[in-house]
C-alpha positions as CSV (number, residue, x, y, z in Angstrom):
1,X,-8.4,-32.1,-19.9
2,X,-10.5,-29.1,-19.5
3,X,-9.7,-27.2,-22.8
4,X,-6.6,-25.0,-23.6
5,X,-5.5,-22.0,-21.9
6,X,-6.7,-19.3,-24.4
7,X,-10.4,-21.0,-23.4
8,X,-9.8,-20.9,-19.6
9,X,-9.3,-16.9,-20.2
10,X,-12.1,-16.1,-22.3
11,X,-14.6,-18.3,-20.4
12,X,-13.2,-16.7,-16.8
13,X,-13.7,-13.0,-18.5
14,X,-17.0,-13.8,-19.4
15,X,-17.8,-15.1,-15.9
16,X,-16.2,-12.4,-13.8
17,X,-17.6,-9.6,-16.5
18,X,-21.0,-11.1,-15.8
19,X,-21.3,-9.7,-12.5
20,X,-19.8,-6.0,-13.5
21,X,-16.2,-6.9,-13.0
22,X,-15.0,-4.1,-14.7
23,X,-11.3,-5.5,-14.7
24,X,-12.5,-9.2,-15.5
25,X,-10.0,-10.0,-18.4
26,X,-7.1,-8.8,-16.5
27,X,-8.3,-10.6,-13.4
28,X,-8.6,-13.4,-15.4
29,X,-4.7,-13.0,-16.6
30,X,-3.7,-12.6,-13.5
31,X,-5.3,-15.7,-11.8
32,X,-4.3,-18.1,-14.4
33,X,-0.9,-16.6,-14.3
34,X,-1.0,-17.1,-11.0
35,X,-2.3,-20.8,-10.7
36,X,0.6,-21.8,-13.8
37,X,3.1,-19.7,-12.2
38,X,4.0,-18.4,-15.6
39,X,4.5,-14.2,-16.2
40,X,2.7,-12.4,-19.3
41,X,4.6,-13.5,-21.9
42,X,4.9,-17.0,-20.7
43,X,1.4,-17.3,-20.6
44,X,0.5,-16.1,-23.9
45,X,3.0,-18.3,-25.5
46,X,1.3,-21.2,-24.1
47,X,-2.5,-19.9,-25.0
48,X,-2.7,-23.0,-27.5
49,X,-1.9,-25.2,-24.9
50,X,-4.1,-28.0,-23.3
51,X,-5.1,-27.0,-19.2
52,X,-5.4,-29.9,-17.1
53,X,-8.4,-30.0,-15.3
54,X,-6.6,-29.8,-11.4
55,X,-5.3,-26.3,-13.0
56,X,-9.1,-25.6,-14.2
57,X,-10.1,-26.6,-10.7
58,X,-7.8,-24.5,-8.9
59,X,-8.4,-21.9,-11.1
60,X,-12.4,-21.7,-10.8
61,X,-12.3,-22.1,-7.2
62,X,-10.4,-18.9,-7.4
63,X,-12.5,-17.4,-9.7
64,X,-15.4,-18.1,-6.9
65,X,-13.8,-16.1,-4.3
66,X,-13.4,-13.2,-6.4
67,X,-17.2,-13.3,-7.0
68,X,-17.6,-13.3,-3.3
69,X,-15.6,-10.0,-3.3
70,X,-12.3,-11.5,-2.4
71,X,-9.5,-8.9,-3.7
72,X,-7.0,-10.4,-6.4
73,X,-4.0,-9.3,-4.4
74,X,-5.1,-11.3,-1.6
75,X,-6.2,-14.5,-3.8
76,X,-2.7,-14.5,-5.1
77,X,-0.9,-13.3,-2.3
78,X,1.0,-10.7,-3.5
79,X,0.9,-7.1,-5.1
80,X,3.7,-4.8,-7.2
81,X,4.5,-1.5,-5.6
82,X,7.2,0.6,-6.6
83,X,8.3,-2.2,-9.0
84,X,8.9,-4.8,-6.0
85,X,6.8,-7.8,-5.0
86,X,5.0,-7.3,-1.7
87,X,3.4,-10.2,0.2
88,X,-0.4,-9.0,1.5
89,X,-3.5,-11.1,2.3
90,X,-6.3,-10.8,4.9
91,X,-5.4,-8.4,7.6
92,X,-3.4,-5.9,5.9
93,X,-4.0,-3.1,3.8
94,X,-3.2,-3.6,-0.2
95,X,-0.5,-1.1,-1.6
96,X,-2.3,1.2,-4.0
97,X,-0.1,2.6,-6.9
98,X,-1.2,6.5,-5.6
99,X,0.8,5.8,-2.6
100,X,3.8,5.6,-4.9
101,X,3.5,9.3,-5.4
102,X,4.5,10.0,-1.5
103,X,7.8,7.3,-1.9
104,X,8.8,9.3,-4.7
105,X,8.7,12.7,-3.1
106,X,10.8,11.0,0.1
107,X,13.6,10.0,-2.1
108,X,13.9,12.9,-3.6
109,X,13.7,14.9,-0.4
110,X,16.0,12.2,0.7
111,X,18.7,12.8,-2.3
112,X,21.0,15.5,-0.6
113,X,21.3,13.2,2.4
114,X,23.6,10.5,3.4
115,X,22.0,9.9,6.6
116,X,18.1,10.4,8.0
117,X,16.0,8.8,10.8
118,X,12.8,7.9,8.6
119,X,9.5,6.8,10.2
120,X,6.5,4.7,8.3
121,X,3.6,5.8,10.3
122,X,1.3,3.0,9.6
123,X,3.4,0.9,8.0
124,X,1.0,-2.3,6.7
125,X,3.0,-4.2,4.6
126,X,6.2,-2.2,4.7
127,X,5.6,-1.0,1.5
128,X,6.9,2.5,1.9
129,X,9.7,1.8,4.9
130,X,11.1,-1.3,2.8
131,X,10.5,0.6,-0.7
132,X,12.7,3.5,0.7
133,X,15.6,1.3,1.7
134,X,15.7,-0.5,-1.7
135,X,16.3,2.5,-3.2
136,X,18.5,3.9,-0.8
137,X,21.4,1.8,-0.8
138,X,24.5,2.9,0.4
139,X,22.7,5.4,2.5
140,X,23.4,4.8,6.6
141,X,19.6,6.1,7.0
142,X,17.9,4.5,10.3
143,X,14.4,3.5,8.5
144,X,11.6,2.2,11.1
145,X,8.0,0.9,10.2
146,X,5.3,1.1,12.8
147,X,1.7,-0.6,13.0
148,X,-0.4,-1.3,15.5
149,X,-2.0,-4.5,14.0
150,X,0.1,-7.4,14.5
151,X,-1.3,-9.2,11.5
152,X,0.0,-6.5,9.5
153,X,3.9,-6.7,10.8
154,X,3.4,-10.6,9.9
155,X,3.3,-9.6,6.4
156,X,6.0,-6.8,6.8
157,X,8.5,-9.2,8.7
158,X,8.1,-11.5,5.8
159,X,8.7,-8.8,3.1
160,X,11.6,-7.3,4.9
161,X,13.4,-10.9,4.9
162,X,12.8,-11.4,1.3
163,X,14.0,-7.9,0.2
164,X,17.0,-8.9,2.4
165,X,16.6,-5.7,4.8
166,X,16.4,-7.1,8.0
167,X,19.7,-5.6,9.2
168,X,18.1,-2.3,7.5
169,X,14.8,-1.8,8.3
170,X,13.3,-1.7,12.1
171,X,9.9,-3.1,12.6
172,X,8.1,-1.6,15.9
173,X,4.3,-2.4,17.3
174,X,3.2,0.6,18.4
175,X,0.1,3.4,18.0
176,X,1.3,5.8,15.7
177,X,4.5,7.9,17.1
178,X,3.2,7.0,20.9
179,X,6.3,5.4,21.5
180,X,8.6,7.5,19.9
181,X,11.4,9.9,22.0
182,X,13.9,10.6,19.6
183,X,14.1,13.6,16.8
184,X,12.7,12.2,13.4
185,X,14.0,14.0,9.9
186,X,11.2,12.4,7.9
187,X,7.8,11.1,8.7
188,X,5.8,9.1,6.5
189,X,2.2,7.8,6.6
190,X,-0.1,6.4,4.7
191,X,-2.6,6.3,7.4
192,X,-6.7,5.4,7.2
193,X,-8.1,8.5,6.0
194,X,-11.6,7.7,4.8
195,X,-14.8,8.3,6.3
196,X,-17.0,5.1,7.0
197,X,-19.3,5.6,4.3
198,X,-17.0,5.7,1.5
199,X,-15.9,2.1,2.7
200,X,-19.2,0.6,2.7
201,X,-20.5,2.3,-0.6
202,X,-17.2,0.5,-2.2
203,X,-17.6,-3.1,-2.3
204,X,-13.7,-3.5,-3.5
205,X,-12.6,-2.4,-0.1
206,X,-15.3,-4.3,1.8
207,X,-12.5,-7.6,2.4
208,X,-9.4,-5.3,3.7
209,X,-9.6,-4.3,7.3
210,X,-11.5,-1.3,8.2
211,X,-9.1,-0.4,10.8
212,X,-6.7,0.1,8.1
213,X,-9.2,2.6,5.9
214,X,-11.2,4.5,8.1
215,X,-10.7,7.2,11.0
216,X,-13.6,8.6,12.8
217,X,-16.4,10.4,10.8
218,X,-14.7,12.6,8.7
219,X,-11.4,10.0,8.2
220,X,-8.6,12.5,9.6
221,X,-8.9,11.1,13.4
222,X,-5.5,9.3,13.0
223,X,-3.9,12.1,10.9
224,X,-4.8,14.6,13.5
225,X,-3.1,12.8,16.5
226,X,-0.3,11.9,14.5
227,X,0.5,16.0,13.7
228,X,-0.2,16.5,17.4
229,X,2.6,14.3,18.1
230,X,5.1,16.2,15.4
231,X,6.0,19.5,17.2
232,X,7.7,17.2,19.6
233,X,9.5,14.8,17.5
234,X,10.0,16.2,13.9
235,X,13.3,17.8,13.6
236,X,14.6,21.2,12.7
237,X,14.3,21.0,8.5
238,X,12.9,17.4,9.0
239,X,9.5,16.8,6.9
240,X,6.5,15.2,7.2
241,X,4.3,13.4,4.3
242,X,0.7,12.2,4.3
243,X,-1.2,10.5,2.0
244,X,-5.0,12.0,2.0
245,X,-8.4,11.4,0.3
246,X,-8.5,14.5,-2.4
247,X,-11.4,16.2,-0.7
248,X,-9.6,16.6,2.6
249,X,-6.6,18.7,1.5
250,X,-8.0,21.8,3.0
251,X,-8.9,20.7,6.3
252,X,-5.3,18.7,6.4
253,X,-3.8,22.1,5.8
254,X,-5.6,23.9,8.4
255,X,-4.4,21.2,11.1
256,X,-0.5,21.1,9.5
257,X,-0.6,25.0,10.1
258,X,-2.2,24.4,14.0
259,X,0.6,22.1,14.5
260,X,3.3,23.3,12.8
261,X,2.9,26.9,12.0
262,X,6.2,27.6,10.5
263,X,6.3,24.6,8.3
264,X,6.1,25.2,4.5
265,X,3.3,23.1,3.0
266,X,2.8,22.1,-0.3
267,X,0.0,19.1,-2.3
268,X,1.5,16.6,-4.7
269,X,-0.6,15.3,-7.2
270,X,-1.6,11.5,-8.3
271,X,-1.4,10.0,-11.9
272,X,-5.1,10.8,-12.0
273,X,-4.2,14.6,-11.2
274,X,-5.9,14.1,-7.9
275,X,-4.5,16.0,-4.5
276,X,-3.0,12.9,-2.8
277,X,-0.2,14.1,-0.5
278,X,0.5,16.5,2.1
279,X,4.0,17.8,2.4
280,X,5.0,19.8,5.4
281,X,8.8,20.8,5.5
282,X,10.4,22.5,8.8
């Protein structure tokens, strides 16, 4: 035997904390829960129970990978978003709580409509498109997730199947909206928006695909290309919502005014009070 579950949590926390990981205790719990297949309550009920050598070995191997910079979500293979479980792994962006602001606004905007064509541009794991579909049960929406990365779409396909949404959400491999010909009621996008130096200075981001995080010297190349296509594709009374870095608020507002001069623009803040989503409504 390799000590108790409580011993494993304590020792793993100390090991992670020595390297400066600020979430050491949480990481230790999440990794051990993953190894044992337990929820948080079950884990704490069993704190005094012994941990087998095999389980301890599996835990230590995961900790080695965490210390090498691999994100917790990649180690466990999943991330919670909007209260739903999404499969993630190398090759796809990990959904963040900040993006829930965009989904919650979209659901509010859709509330008065029983049918809409909704596009999630840069869908990645499918978190945005699939969350909208889950919370729009009974609506007659046409929901499409698009991504140019085949690896990302594999995760989206896995998540679509797991959530029982194969009939309700379509997945397309394509570059932004270049493939699209019809009118769109709602465009949602969490595109890469970081500058290269922002990614390089944050070790937590280095394991995730660069193409899903950065876009040009100022981080806005993909956003600008998307906005250029909206005048021809966004329906009358349609809307677009774009996740951004807070520092890009003014630049994105200006780009929207150029692309959609008559649009009403507003900025949504995340739970930290930072500008996170820019909305344009025709």
